[in-house]
C-alpha positions in Angstrom: 8.8 53.3 19.1 7.0 50.3 20.9 4.9 49.4 18.2 8.7 48.4 16.5 9.6 46.8 19.4 6.5 44.4 19.4 6.6 43.5 15.8 8.9 39.6 16.4 6.2 39.2 18.8 3.4 39.5 16.8 5.2 38.0 14.0 6.0 35.1 16.3 2.4 35.3 17.1 1.3 34.9 13.6 3.2 31.7 13.0 2.6 30.3 15.5 -1.5 30.5 14.6 -0.5 29.9 11.4 1.7 26.7 12.3 -1.4 25.0 13.9 -3.8 25.7 11.0 -1.5 24.3 8.3 -0.6 21.4 10.6 -4.4 20.8 11.7 -4.9 20.8 7.0 -2.3 18.6 6.7 -3.7 16.1 8.4 -7.7 16.3 9.3 -8.4 17.9 5.7 -7.3 15.4 3.7 -9.3 12.6 5.6 -12.7 15.3 5.4 -12.1 15.2 0.8 -11.5 11.5 1.1 -14.6 10.9 2.7 -16.7 13.4 0.6 -15.1 12.1 -3.1 -15.6 8.6 -1.5 -19.8 9.9 -1.1 -19.8 11.8 -4.1 -17.7 9.9 -6.7 -17.6 6.5 -8.1 -14.8 4.5 -7.9 -14.1 0.6 -8.6 -15.3 -1.8 -5.5 -11.9 -3.7 -6.0 -8.8 -4.8 -4.1 -5.8 -3.7 -6.5 -3.7 -6.4 -7.8 -5.8 -9.1 -6.0 -6.8 -11.0 -8.9 -6.9 -11.2 -12.5 -10.5 -10.2 -12.4 -9.4 -6.8 -10.2 -6.6 -6.1 -13.3 -9.3 -6.3 -15.5 -12.0 -4.0 -14.0 -8.4 -1.6 -13.1 -7.6 -1.8 -16.6 -11.1 -1.2 -17.8 -11.6 1.6 -15.8 -8.5 3.4 -17.0 -9.5 3.2 -20.6 -13.0 3.5 -20.0 -12.5 7.2 -18.8 -9.0 7.9 -20.4 -7.1 8.5 -16.9 -4.2 6.7 -18.3 -3.6 9.5 -21.1 -4.5 12.3 -18.8 -2.1 11.4 -16.3 0.5 11.1 -18.8 -0.4 14.4 -20.0 -0.4 16.1 -16.4 2.9 14.6 -15.4 4.4 15.3 -19.0 2.9 19.2 -18.4 4.6 19.0 -14.6 7.9 17.8 -16.0 7.7 20.9 -19.1 6.4 23.3 -15.6 9.7 22.2 -13.6 12.4 22.2 -16.9 10.4 25.3 -17.8 11.9 27.0 -14.5 15.4 26.3 -14.0 15.9 27.2 -18.0 14.0 30.8 -17.3 15.1 30.6 -14.1 11.5 31.3 -12.5 12.0 29.5 -9.2 8.3 29.6 -8.6 8.0 27.5 -12.0 10.2 24.5 -10.9 8.8 25.1 -7.3 5.2 24.3 -7.9 6.1 21.6 -10.2 7.6 19.7 -7.3 4.6 20.6 -5.3 2.7 19.0 -7.4 4.4 16.0 -8.1 4.0 15.7 -4.0 0.4 16.0 -3.6 -0.9 12.4 -4.2 1.3 11.5 -1.5 -2.2 12.5 0.1 -3.6 9.5 -1.2 -2.2 7.5 1.7 -5.5 9.0 3.5 -7.6 7.3 1.1 -10.0 4.6 2.8 -10.1 2.5 0.3 -8.6 -1.1 -1.6 -8.3 0.7 -4.7 -5.2 2.5 -5.7 -7.6 5.6 -7.8 -10.8 5.6 -5.0 -11.3 8.8 -2.8 -8.5 11.4 -2.5 -6.1 8.3 -3.8 -7.2 9.2 -7.2 -4.5 12.1 -7.5 -2.5 8.9 -8.0 -2.9 9.7 -11.9 -0.2 11.8 -11.8 2.0 8.7 -11.2 0.6 6.2 -13.6 3.4 6.6 -16.0 5.8 5.4 -13.5 3.2 2.6 -11.7 2.7 1.2 -15.6 6.1 0.2 -15.0 5.7 -1.2 -11.4 4.5 -0.4 -8.0 8.1 -1.0 -6.9 9.5 1.8 -9.1 8.1 4.0 -6.5 10.3 2.6 -4.2 13.1 3.5 -5.7 13.9 6.2 -3.0 13.4 4.1 0.0 16.9 5.2 0.9 15.0 8.2 2.8 13.6 6.0 5.0 16.7 5.6 6.7 17.2 8.5 8.7 13.3 8.0 10.2 14.2 4.6 11.1 17.4 5.7 13.0 15.0 7.8 14.6 12.8 4.9 15.9 15.5 2.5 16.8 17.3 4.9 19.0 13.9 5.4 20.5 13.5 1.8 21.2 16.8 1.6 22.4 15.4 4.0 25.9 12.3 2.5 26.1 10.3 4.6 23.8 8.2 3.5 21.3 6.8 6.7 18.8 6.0 5.3 16.3 2.3 7.2 16.2 3.8 10.1 17.2 6.8 10.6 15.5 5.3 11.4 11.8 3.3 14.3 13.5 6.4 15.5 15.1 8.2 15.8 11.8 5.2 17.4 9.7 5.0 20.1 12.8 8.0 20.9 12.9 8.6 21.4 9.2 5.8 23.4 9.2 7.0 25.5 12.4 10.0 25.8 10.4 8.5 27.2 7.2 7.2 29.3 8.9 9.9 31.3 10.8 11.7 31.3 7.4 8.6 33.1 7.0 8.7 35.8 9.5 11.9 36.0 9.6 12.1 37.1 5.5 9.7 39.6 6.4 11.1 41.2 9.4 14.4 41.8 7.7 12.4 42.8 4.5 10.8 46.0 6.9 14.1 46.4 8.3 15.5 47.2 5.0 17.8 44.0 4.7 18.6 42.7 1.2 20.1 39.6 2.6 18.6 38.2 5.8 21.2 37.0 8.2 19.5 36.6 11.4 17.4 34.8 13.3 16.4 31.5 11.7 18.9 32.8 8.9 21.7 32.6 10.9 21.3 28.5 10.3 20.1 27.8 7.5 20.5 30.0 3.8 17.4 28.4 3.0 14.8 28.1 6.1 11.7 27.9 3.7 13.2 25.4 1.7 14.0 23.3 5.0 10.7 23.7 6.1 8.7 22.1 3.3 11.3 19.7 3.1 10.9 18.1 6.8 7.1 18.7 6.2 6.6 16.9 3.8 8.9 13.8 5.3 7.0 13.9 7.9 3.5 13.5 5.3 5.5 10.3 4.3 4.4 8.3 7.8 1.2 10.6 8.8 -1.2 7.0 9.1 -4.1 7.3 7.1 -7.1 5.4 7.4 -6.0 3.5 4.3 -5.8 0.3 6.3 -8.0 -1.9 3.8 -5.6 -0.9 0.3 -4.6 -4.1 -0.8 -1.7 -2.8 -3.0 0.2 0.1 -1.1 2.0 2.7 -3.1 5.2 3.9 -1.9 5.4 7.5 -2.0 9.3 7.7 -1.5 10.4 8.5 -5.0 7.8 11.0 -5.7 9.6 13.1 -2.3 13.1 12.4 -3.3 12.1 13.8 -6.8 10.2 16.7 -5.4 13.0 17.5 -2.3 15.7 17.2 -5.3 13.9 19.9 -7.6 13.3 22.2 -4.5 17.1 21.8 -3.4 18.1 22.5 -7.3 15.8 25.5 -6.6 17.4 26.9 -3.9 21.3 26.5 -6.0 19.2 28.5 -8.4 17.8 31.3 -6.4 21.6 31.2 -4.6 23.0 31.9 -8.4 20.7 35.3 -8.5 21.2 36.4 -4.9 25.4 36.0 -5.8 24.6 38.1 -9.1 22.7 40.6 -7.6 24.4 41.3 -3.8 28.1 39.6 -4.8 30.7 39.6 -1.7 27.8 40.4 1.0 25.9 37.0 -0.3 29.2 34.8 -0.7 30.2 36.5 2.6 26.7 35.2 4.6 27.0 31.7 1.9 30.6 31.1 3.7 29.6 31.7 7.0 25.8 29.5 7.2 24.8 26.5 6.2 23.2 25.7 3.1 20.2 23.9 4.9 20.9 22.8 7.9 24.0 22.5 10.2 26.3 19.4 9.4 30.0 18.5 10.2 32.6 20.2 7.8 33.5 16.4 7.2 29.9 15.4 6.3 30.2 19.3 3.9 32.9 18.2 2.1 31.7 15.1 1.5 29.0 16.2 -0.1 30.7 19.1 -2.0 33.0 16.3 -3.6 31.1 16.0 -7.0 31.0 19.9 -7.5 34.3 20.1 -6.5 35.5 17.7 -9.0 33.4 18.4 -11.5 33.3 22.0 -11.1 36.5 22.8 -9.4 34.6 25.3 -7.0 31.9 24.4 -3.7 29.1 25.5 -5.7 27.7 25.4 -9.3 27.5 28.5 -10.6 25.4 28.0 -13.7 22.4 26.5 -15.0 24.0 23.2 -16.4 26.0 23.3 -12.9 22.6 23.1 -11.2 21.3 20.6 -12.6 24.2 18.1 -13.3 24.6 18.4 -9.4 20.4 17.7 -8.9 20.9 14.7 -11.2 24.0 13.0 -9.7 22.3 13.3 -6.6 18.9 11.9 -8.1 21.0 9.1 -9.4 22.6 8.4 -6.6 20.2 8.0 -4.1 18.1 6.1 -6.6 20.9 3.7 -7.1 21.2 2.8 -3.1 17.4 3.0 -2.9 17.8 0.1 -5.6 20.3 -2.4 -3.5 18.3 -1.4 -0.2 15.2 -3.1 -1.7 16.7 -5.9 -3.6 15.7 -4.6 -6.5 19.5 -4.7 -7.5 20.9 -8.0 -6.1 24.4 -7.9 -4.3 25.6 -11.1 -2.5 24.5 -11.6 1.3 27.5 -12.8 3.4 26.9 -15.3 6.6 27.4 -11.7 9.0 25.1 -9.5 7.2 22.4 -12.2 7.7 23.0 -12.9 11.2 23.2 -9.0 11.8 19.7 -8.6 10.1 17.9 -11.6 11.9 19.4 -10.0 15.0 18.0 -6.7 14.4 14.5 -8.4 13.1 14.1 -10.7 16.2 14.5 -7.3 18.7 12.0 -5.5 16.5 10.1 -8.3 17.1 10.4 -8.8 20.6 10.7 -4.8 21.6 7.6 -3.4 19.4 3.7 -2.8 20.5 3.5 -2.2 16.7 1.7 -5.4 15.0 2.6 -4.3 11.6 6.2 -4.0 12.6 5.9 -7.8 13.9 4.1 -9.0 11.0 6.7 -7.6 8.6 9.7 -8.8 10.9 8.0 -12.5 10.7 7.5 -12.7 7.3 11.4 -10.9 6.7 12.5 -14.1 9.1 10.5 -17.0 6.7 11.8 -15.2 3.6 15.4 -15.4 5.2 15.1 -19.2 6.1 18.0 -21.0 8.4 19.0 -18.7 11.1 15.4 -16.8 10.5 13.1 -19.6 10.8 15.1 -20.8 13.9 14.5 -17.7 15.7 10.2 -17.9 14.6 10.1 -21.1 16.3 12.3 -19.6 19.5 9.5 -16.3 19.5 6.4 -18.8 19.4 7.1 -19.3 22.7 6.9 -15.1 23.4 4.4 -13.7 25.9 3.0 -11.4 23.3 -0.1 -13.0 21.8 0.6 -11.2 18.9 4.2 -11.8 18.3 2.9 -15.8 18.9 0.5 -14.6 16.4 2.3 -13.5 13.3 5.3 -15.8 14.2 3.3 -18.6 13.4 1.6 -17.4 10.2 4.9 -17.1 9.1 5.9 -20.0 9.4 2.7 -21.3 7.3 5.5 -20.3 4.6 8.0 -22.8 5.5 8.2 -25.9 3.9 9.8 -27.9 6.6 9.4 -30.7 8.8 11.1 -29.1 11.6 7.9 -26.5 12.0 5.6 -29.2 12.5 6.0 -30.0 16.1 6.3 -26.3 17.1 2.9 -25.4 15.4 1.6 -28.0 16.8 2.4 -27.0 20.4 0.5 -23.8 19.8 -2.7 -25.6 18.8 -3.2 -25.8 22.9 -2.0 -22.3 23.1 -4.5 -20.3 25.5 -5.1 -18.0 22.5 -8.1 -19.2 19.9 -6.5 -16.8 17.5 -2.8 -18.1 18.1 -4.4 -21.4 17.5 -6.4 -20.8 14.4 -3.0 -19.2 13.0 -1.3 -22.4 14.2 -3.6 -24.9 12.1 -4.0 -22.7 9.2 -0.2 -22.5 9.1 0.4 -26.7 9.4 -1.6 -26.8 6.1 1.4 -24.9 4.8 4.5 -27.5 5.4 3.4 -29.7 3.0 4.5 -32.4 4.9 2.1 -35.9 6.1 3.2 -35.1 9.5 1.0 -32.5 9.9 -2.5 -34.3 9.0 -3.1 -36.7 12.0 -2.6 -33.5 14.1 -4.9 -31.3 11.7 -7.2 -33.9 12.4 -7.6 -33.7 15.8 -7.2 -30.0 15.5 -10.8 -30.1 13.8 -12.4 -31.0 16.7 -11.5 -28.1 18.4 -14.5 -26.3 19.9 -13.4 -22.9 18.6 -14.7 -23.0 15.7 -12.7 -20.6 13.6 -9.7 -24.1 14.7 -12.1 -26.1 12.9 -12.0 -24.1 10.1 -8.6 -23.5 9.3 -7.9 -26.8 10.2 -10.2 -28.5 7.7 -8.7 -26.2 4.6 -5.2 -27.1 5.5 -6.3 -30.7 5.6 -7.5 -29.6 2.0 -4.1 -28.4 0.9 -2.6 -31.4 2.0 -4.7 -33.4 -0.2 -5.4 -35.6 2.6 -7.5 -38.6 2.1 -7.5 -39.8 5.3 -9.3 -36.7 6.5 -12.3 -37.4 4.4 -14.7 -39.1 7.3 -14.0 -36.5 9.5 -14.8 -33.8 6.7 -17.8 -35.0 5.3 -19.4 -34.8 9.2 -17.8 -31.4 9.3 -20.9 -30.4 6.4 -22.8 -31.3 9.2 -21.8 -28.3 11.4 -24.4 -25.9 12.6 -21.3 -23.1 11.8 -21.5 -21.6 8.6 -17.7 -21.4 8.1 -16.7 -24.7 8.7 -19.6 -25.9 6.3 -17.9 -23.9 3.4 -13.7 -25.1 4.6 -15.3 -28.5 4.9 -16.6 -28.2 1.1 -13.6 -26.8 0.1 -11.0 -29.1 1.6 -13.5 -31.9 -0.2 -13.5 -30.8 -3.3 -9.5 -30.0 -3.3 -8.8 -33.7 -2.5 -11.2 -35.0 -5.0 -12.9 -36.9 -2.6 -16.6 -38.7 -5.0 -17.4 -40.1 -1.9 -18.7 -36.7 -1.0 -20.8 -35.7 -3.6 -23.8 -36.9 -1.8 -23.1 -35.2 1.5 -22.6 -32.0 -0.4 -25.9 -32.6 -2.4 -27.5 -33.0 1.0 -26.1 -30.4 2.2 -27.9 -28.0 -0.5 -31.3 -29.1 1.1 -30.8 -27.6 4.7 -32.9 -24.9 5.3 -29.4 -22.4 5.8 -28.9 -20.5 3.0 -25.0 -19.1 3.2 -22.8 -22.0 1.6 -24.1 -22.7 -2.3 -20.9 -21.3 -4.0 -18.6 -23.4 -1.6 -20.7 -26.5 -1.9 -21.0 -25.9 -5.8 -17.3 -25.0 -6.2 -16.7 -28.7 -4.6 -19.4 -30.5 -6.3 -17.5 -29.0 -9.9 -14.3 -30.2 -8.8 -16.0 -33.4 -8.4 -17.4 -33.3 -11.8 -20.7 -33.1 -10.5 -23.6 -31.7 -12.4 -25.6 -30.7 -9.5 -22.5 -28.0 -9.0 -25.0 -25.7 -11.4 -27.9 -25.8 -8.8 -26.1 -25.4 -6.3 -24.6 -22.3 -8.3 -28.2 -20.8 -9.1 -29.7 -21.3 -6.1 -27.1 -19.3 -4.9 -27.6 -16.4 -6.8 -30.0 -14.5 -4.8 -29.3 -15.9 -1.3 -27.0 -15.4 1.5 -24.2 -12.4 1.5 -23.8 -10.1 -1.9 -20.2 -11.3 -1.9 -21.2 -14.9 -2.0 -23.8 -14.6 -4.5 -21.3 -12.5 -6.8 -18.8 -15.8 -6.8 -21.8 -17.8 -7.8 -23.0 -15.5 -10.9 -19.3 -15.7 -12.0 -19.2 -19.8 -11.7 -22.3 -19.6 -13.7 -20.9 -17.3 -16.3 -18.3 -20.4 -16.3 -20.0 -23.3 -16.9 -21.1 -21.5 -19.8 -24.9 -23.1 -20.0 -28.8 -21.8 -21.4 -29.7 -22.0 -18.2 -26.8 -20.1 -16.2 -27.7 -17.6 -19.0 -31.6 -16.8 -17.9 -30.6 -17.1 -14.6 -28.0 -14.8 -15.1 -30.4 -12.0 -17.1 -33.3 -12.7 -14.3 -30.6 -12.1 -11.8 -29.9 -8.6 -13.6 -33.9 -7.1 -12.8 -33.6 -8.1 -9.5 -30.1 -8.3 -8.1 -28.7 -6.0 -6.0 -25.9 -3.6 -7.2 -22.8 -5.8 -6.5 -24.3 -8.8 -7.4 -25.3 -7.4 -10.7 -21.7 -6.1 -11.7 -21.0 -10.0 -11.0 -24.1 -11.1 -13.3 -22.9 -8.6 -15.9 -19.0 -9.8 -16.7 -20.9 -13.3 -16.3 -22.9 -12.5 -19.4 -19.9 -10.9 -21.1 -18.2 -14.5 -21.4 -21.2 -16.2 -23.2 -20.9 -15.5 -27.4 -22.4 -12.2 -28.5 -25.5 -14.1 -30.1 -26.3 -15.4 -27.0 -25.5 -12.5 -24.6 -26.1 -9.0 -26.9 -30.0 -8.7 -25.4 -29.0 -9.1 -21.7 -26.0 -6.8 -22.0 -27.9 -4.0 -24.1 -30.3 -4.0 -21.4 -27.7 -3.4 -18.9 -26.6 -0.1 -20.9 -30.0 1.1 -19.0 -28.7 0.0 -15.6 -28.3 2.7 -13.1 -25.1 1.8 -11.5 -22.1 3.3 -13.7 -20.2 0.1 -13.3 -22.4 -2.2 -14.6 -22.9 -0.2 -17.5 -19.3 0.0 -18.4 -19.0 -3.4 -18.3 -21.8 -4.4 -20.5 -20.5 -0.8 -23.2 -17.0 -3.0 -23.1 -18.5 -6.1 -23.8 -20.4 -5.2 -26.4 -17.6 -3.5 -28.2 -15.4 -6.3 -27.8 -18.6 -8.6 -29.6 -18.4 -6.4 -32.6 -14.7 -6.1 -32.3 -14.6 -9.9 -32.8 -16.7 -10.1 -35.7 -15.0 -7.8 -38.1 
C-alpha cells in the first residue's frame, strides 16, 4: 500500500532526473560532437557566400562527394516516411520524419563559417531548400513573434533575459514532455484507457506539446557559430516539423475516438488540444475546419491533411510578408512605429547583436531612420555609438558627414576608427579634408581606416599623405595606404611602392603588389612572387591567387615550387592558381598535386584535370 502511495513521487523523481539529463544532452552533447567532428572530419575552410571563390569551392565540394544527391535522396525518404505515416495511420513513422527534419537545427552548434562544417553537416538534409535560396528557410519566421513578445515584455520591466530565455523554454519543454510521459505511465498502471488527470487535465497531448516547446527553445540556444558567415535560418523546418506533429496528434485523436467512443469525446470536449486558450481564440483556430468539414475536429485522414496543409501555408504566407519576401505598401505611420521600436531596442538592450541589427535596419529605412542614427551617436553606450556610426557608412548623404566627423574626437578608439571608415561610404568630397586630418590620429587603427576611406573617395589630394603612410611602422597602415593609392590610380606612388618592397618587413607584399598591378607596373609580379613564402598564410594565399591571374611562365614556376614546400592552406591557393593556366602548361603540376597529403588540394587538382579533359573533347 505504501509503495503505491509512493509511485507518483518516484515517477516525478525519475522525470526530474531525465529532465536534467536531456537538458544537458540538448546543449552540451551537440557542442562535444561538433568539436569531435571538427577534429576528425575535414570540411572546407571557406566563408560560405562570401565571394565567387568560396561559391566555387562549395560547389566542387558538394559534387565531389555527391552530397547534393545524398541530401535530395534523404529528404525524399523523409517525406515518404511522413506521408506513409499519415496514409497508414502510423503515428510513429510521421513523428520520426518530423524529428529527423528538425535535427539539422543542431548545426547551430557548429563553430564554422562553412554551412556544412562540423555538426552543421546535418544540413545536407535541407539542401533541396538551400539550393533554391538560403532565405527560403526564413519562411517560418512568423513563429519568432512569441519569442520577441516575451523579450519585449521583459524589457518593459527592465529585465534582459536574452541569454536565459532559450534555456528556460527548452527546459520547460523537456519537463512538460516528461511529466506527460509520467502521467501516461501512471494511467496505464492504474488501468485507465483515457488518462484524464494531472497534466492531461490541461492538455490532451502533453508529450507533443513538450516536444514543440523544447524544439522551439532549441531555435534560440546560443551556439558557438559566431564565426559563421552565411547563417541558415531554422524557422521553416521547425514550422513544418511542428505542423507534422500536430497532424500526428489529430490522427491519434481519430483513433482514440474510434476506440473509446463517447468516453474520449467527453474528455476532448472539456480538455484543450495542446494548451489552454481563451474561447474566442479556440473558435478562430477551429473556424476553417468548421467551414470546410462542418465540425470542430477533422475526423478523416484527408481532413487532417487538409488542416495541416492549410495552417502550414497560412504561416508560410504570413512569414513571407513579415520578412519582406512579399512586399506590401508601407505607410508613414507604420514606418514611424518601426523606427521608434528600433530606437527603443538600441537604447535599452545590452546585446551587441541587437544593437548592430537595429542600427542596420534604421540605415535601410532612411529618412527618419537616418535622423535617429545621428541622434544615437551621442549615446553613452560605446557600442551604440560604434554600430550606429558603422551603419551611417551605408548612407550616402552630406548630412551625415558632420556627425561622423564629430566622432573622430570620441574618447573610444574603436568609435573613432569606425567613424573614419564610415566617412568613406558617404560618397561626398566634403569628407576628404576631414579624413586627411584623421590620418594623423596617433591611434594606428584610425589611420588605416582613414586611408581606406580616402581610397574609396578617390581622393587625389590625399596622395602625398598616403605615400608618407608607406613609411609607417604599422603593417596595417602600410597595407591600407598601398590599397588606397592603387584605388586612386596615383602613378607617382609607383616608386615609393617599389621602395616599400625593399624593407626588411615581410608583411605587405600582396597589398603593395595589388596597388602596383592597378597602376600597370611590371613590379607587381615581383611583389606577388616574393610574398608566396613570407608573411601570414592568408597573405601568401592571396599572392598565389594573384600570380595565377597574371598567368606568366615565371609565375607558374613559382607556384610549382610553393607546392613542394608551402603550408597546407597556401598549397590549396596555389593549386587553384595553377588551374587557371592552359592545360598543356599546368598538367604536370596538377598531376603531382594529386599525390598531395591534403584532401582539398587533391580535390582541386582532380577537378582541374577533369575540366582540361572535357575542354579537349
